N, C-alpha and C positions, 0 to 999 in steps of 0.2 A: 107654479103659485106665488103670488105676490109676497114679498117679504114685510111682515110686520115689525111694528119698531120694538116690540117687546122682545122678539126673537133675534132680531140684529143687536140690540144691547146685550141679551145674553150671551151671545157667540163673543162679544166684545169683552164682556166681564170675566168670563172665563179665560180667555187669550191672555188677559192681562195677568190674571192670577198665575196662570201658568207660566209666563215668562218671568214672573216675580221668582217663583219657585226655582227656575233654572238658573237665574242671575244669583239668587241666594246660594244654590248648590255652588255654582262657579266661584264664588267669592269666597266661600268657605275652603273649598279646594285649592284656591289661592293662598290662602292662609296657612293653610296645612302644609302645602309645599315649602313656604319660607321657615315654617318651624322646624320641619324635616333638615332643610339647609342649615339653619342655625344649631340644630343639635349634632350635626355631622361635625361642625367646625368647633363647637365649643367642647362636645364630649372627646372628640378624637377618633371618631369611627370612620377613619380613612378607607377602610376597604368597602363602607357602604356609599361612598362618594359616586361610585361608578354607577350605581341605581339611580341618583338624582343629576346627573348630567344632562338630561334633556329636560331639567325643569323650565328653560325658557320655552321651549316649543309646547310643553303643557300648559304654560300660561299664557300663550300666543292660541292654541286651541280654545282655551276658556273666552278669552277675547273675542275670538270669532263668532263664537255661540251667542255672547251678550249682545254683540253688534248686531246679529240676525235676529235677536228677539227683540229688541229696541225697534228695528225695522217693521216687523210684525205689528208691534203697537201702534206705530205711526200710521200705516196703511188704514187702520179703523176707521170705520164711519161714526163710530161711538164718539169719538173726540171731535167732531164737526157738527154735530146736531144741538141745536138750540144756544145755551149759553155756555157750550164746553170749552176747551182749551183752543181749539184751531178754528172755531167758529167764525172769528173775525177775519180770518184770511179770505182774500178773494179766490174766486173760483179760479181764476189764471194761476195763483200761488198754489191752490190745493193740486191741481193738474201738476204743476211743476214739481210738487212734492211727492206724487205718486212716479213720476220719472226718476226721481231720485232713489225711490224706494225699489223699483225696479232693478237699477243699475248696481244699488247698493247689496241687495239680497240675490238676486239671480245672477248678477255679473261677478259680485266680489265675494260676498261672506259665505254662501253656500258653497262655490268651488274650493275656495280657502279652506274651509271646514272640513271637506271632504277629502282634499289632499294632505292636509296636516294628519288626519286619521291614518292614511295611507302611508305616510312617511314614518309616522312611528311604530307602525306594524312593522314595515320593512328594516327599519332599525335594530328590531331584536333579532333577525334572522342574519345580519351582519357579523363578520368577523372583528373581534376585538383590535387586533391587529391593523385593520383597514383605517381605524381612527374612528370606528363609530362611536357615538355617544361622548367626543371630546367635546372642547369649549368651542373649537371651530366649527364643528358638526351643527351647532345650534344656528350660528349665523349662515352657514351654507345651505341647511333645510330651509330656514326663512326666506332666504333668498331665492331658492328652487321653487317654493310655493309662489310666491309672487310672479316670479317669471312664467312659471306654468299656466298662472291665471291671466297673465296680462292678453294672451290672445283672445279669450273668451270676452273679456272684460270690453275690448276694441271691436269686437264683433257685437255686442249690446249697444255699446254707444252708437253704432252706426244706424241699428235697428230702431232705437229709442228717437235719437235725435234727428236722423234722416228719413226714418222710414214713412212717417206721416205724408211725405211729399209724394210717396208711391200710390196714395188714396185719390191723388186727384188725375182727372184725364188728360192725357197727352196726345197730341195729334202729330206723329211723324209718319203719317202714312198709316198707321193702325192705332187704335184704342188699348191703352194697357189701364185696368184700374184693379189694383190690390185690394182684398176686403179688409174692413175696419179693423178687424179684431187680428189680423196678423201683425199689426203695429202698433194698436192702440193701448196706451196705458191708462187711461181714465177713461171714464163717461161722468157727464154732467146730468145732474136731476134736480129739479126746482122743489125747494122745501116751502114749508107756511111762511117762512119770511123772505125778505128780500133776496138774499144771499143765496146761492145754490150749493149743492152737495156734490163733491167729485168722487166718486166712487173708484178705487184704483183696481184696475183689471191687469191681467197678465198676457203680454202680446204673444200670439203662437209661434212666430220666429223666435222670440227670446227663449220659448219652451223648448222649441226643437234643437236650438243651440246647447241647451243644458242638459237636454236628453241625451246629445251626441256626446257629450263631455262625460256625462254620469255613465254611459254604455262603456265608454273605453276604460275609464277606471274601475267600473265595476268587474270587467272581465280580468284587469290586472290584479284586483284584491281577492278574486276567486282563485287565481294561480297562486297567489301570496298565502292565502289562507291555506291552501292544502299542504303547502310546504311547512307552514307553522304547525298546522295539527299535526302532521307525520313527525315533526322533531320534539314537541314537547312530551315528556315523559310524564311529569306529574297530572293526574285527573282533574283537578281542579283549575289548574291552567288551560287545559284543553277544552272544560266545560266553558272557561270564560272567553276564549278565543273563537270558539264557535258562536256563542251569542252574539259577540260582537262582530264578526264576520258576516253572519247572517242578516243582524239588524242594518249594518250599513250597505251592505250589497243588495238587500231587499227592500229598504225602506227608502233610500234615496230614488232608485228609478221609480218607484210607486208615486212619490211625490210628484215627478216629472209627469206621470200618466195622468194624476189628478187636476193637475194645473193645467194640462192640454185639454181635458173634458170640460174645464170650467167655461172655455169658450162658446158652449153649447146653450149656456141660460146667461140671460141678462142679469148684472148685478144687483138689481133691485129684487131678485127671485131668491127663492129658499134653496134651491138645488145650487146655484152658483155659490152662496154662503156655507153649505153644507159640504160641498167639494173643497173649497179653501180652508175651511177649518179642520177638516180630516187630513190635507196635505200639511197644514200646519202642525197637527197632531203626529204625523209619520216623522217629518224632520225633528221635531222636538225630542221624540224617543231616541233618535239617532244621535242628535247632539248630547242627550243625557246620557245616553249608553256610553258614548265616546267619553266623556268626560269621567264617569265612575269607573268605567274600566282601566283607563289609559292612564288617569291622573290619581284617584283616590285609591284604588287596589294597591297600585305599585307601592305608593308612599306607606300604606297600612302594613303591607307585608315587610317592608323594609324596616319600619318601626318595630314590628315584632320579632324581626331577625335581630335588631339592635338590643331589644331587652333579652333575647335568648343569648346573644354574646354578653351583655352585661351580667348576666347571672352565671354563666359559663366562667367568666373572669373572676367573680366573686367566689364562686366555687374553688377554682384554680388557688386564688389566694389563700382561701382557707385550708385547702389541702397542703398547700407549700408551707402555711403555718404551723399545722399539724405535723408535718413531716419533720420541720426545723426544731419544734417543741421536742418531738421524739427522740430525733437524731442527738439533741443537746442532753436529754435526760440519760440517753443509753450512755453517752460519752461520759457525763459525770458519773453514772454508776461504775463504769468501767475503771475511771480515774480513781475513784474512792477504792474498789476492790483491789486495785493494783497497789495503792499504798497501803490499805490495810495487809495486804499480802506481803509486801515487803517490810512493813513493822514487824508483823507476826515471825516471819522469817527470820529475822535478824535477833527477835527474843529468844525463839527457840534455839536458833544455833548458839546464841550465847549461853544460854541456861545448859544447852546440851554438854557443850564446851566445859562450863564450870564444873557440872556434874562428875563428867566423866575425870576431870583432873583431881576433885577433890575424893572422889571414890577410890581412885588410885592410890593416891595419898595416904588416905587413912589405912587402906591395905597395907600398903608398904611400911607405914608407921606401926600398926599395929601387930599385924601378922606377918612378917617378911616370907616365911617358909609355908603360908597357908595355902598359896595356890598349888604348890609343889605336892605338900602333903594330900591335897584333895584328889589331884591326878593320880598319884600313887595308890590311895586307898581306893579310888573307884575301879582300877585294874588289878585289884589285889585279891587271891581265890578267897581267902580267909572271910575279908570283909564281904565279898560277892556271895559267899555261903551263909553268913550271918543275916545280911539283908533278906535273903531269899526265904529264911526262916522266919523272920519278923514280920513279913507282908503277908496278906492273906493270899489264899489259892488262887482266887479269880483275877488278881491284879496284875496287870501286865509288867513285865520285867523295866526295871529301870534303864533309862537311856545309858548306853556304854557299856551295859552290864552283860557279860557272856551268857549264853545259854550253859545250863548244868544238865547232864544226864539225871534220870530219875534214882538210879541207882546210887548215886552219890549222895542224895537229898535222904534218903532212907538210911 
């Protein structure tokens, strides 16, 4: 079914809006990562610096996603219609722009995006003693990503730049002519104006190369995801890992399949635009989930942990202050009691000593023989007999008084 201008413009507007949301999410995550790094340096949470060490690779992942999004906007025919932005470009320049789009997205941005996600997932399973997530790890990982994407980019350059030569007939004793959709990056169409419009297409050879790359990395990612899910204890982290692994390992090959099916329909038809748009949505979901799971969530969890550590530190300081106050209060009370006891002991000792001395002195002065007389009278039988008679019958005997028989009392 031929594509109407209204439907084509609708696909273009939705694509631009979704790419804008992706760019906005990426920029917010970049600012979030910088804010987290600033908090670590200013507030002294050195123990959380380990979770922020791959911040360069995280920002690189966001940059790859933004680069891919801008490429998807450039390929739209919406910008080349009427008095739009790219309408004044000649047809040759539009075809060159489509070649640049294929090399930029299929040869560089998408493989780098996929590889960066795989390296970030792989780093979570490495031991800390091996230097994982160190400052050198960021540079090495960025270099490995570019190095692994270099062969695919070289093959894409061969297909895009030299592939159209194979569409011509060659007479070397036999004829060889490759179908145009294997190497074609653009299809021109005449518009209502003098200038033509170039619709960007996806060469089948480029899609096959990207599919082989995606198949290898998907197999490795599934093995990596199995180890990750088995090693994760937290249910929330296991759920995130499953969502990310299923999204990346399922959506990226699905995009390759949709782009490969796009050669079945001309660019001016609805089927082509629908397949390309769904392929765009698939990789958009893959890139968005990668940014959300690998950039936003680790920073958010680390900030929550920082707040928890801050609350624990405040509670520890309060408990230490309370303990210090209690200890000082107890020490002051002990010192006060000790000083009071010492003072009272001195006063009691002095008063007792003075009382005993004056009492004995008074006894010696007033009745020198009173003590002797008292002891003699206590043991005298007549005095004992007299006291026995004077005391009531039920009263106990006086101390030191001998017991007398009843017949003596009678």
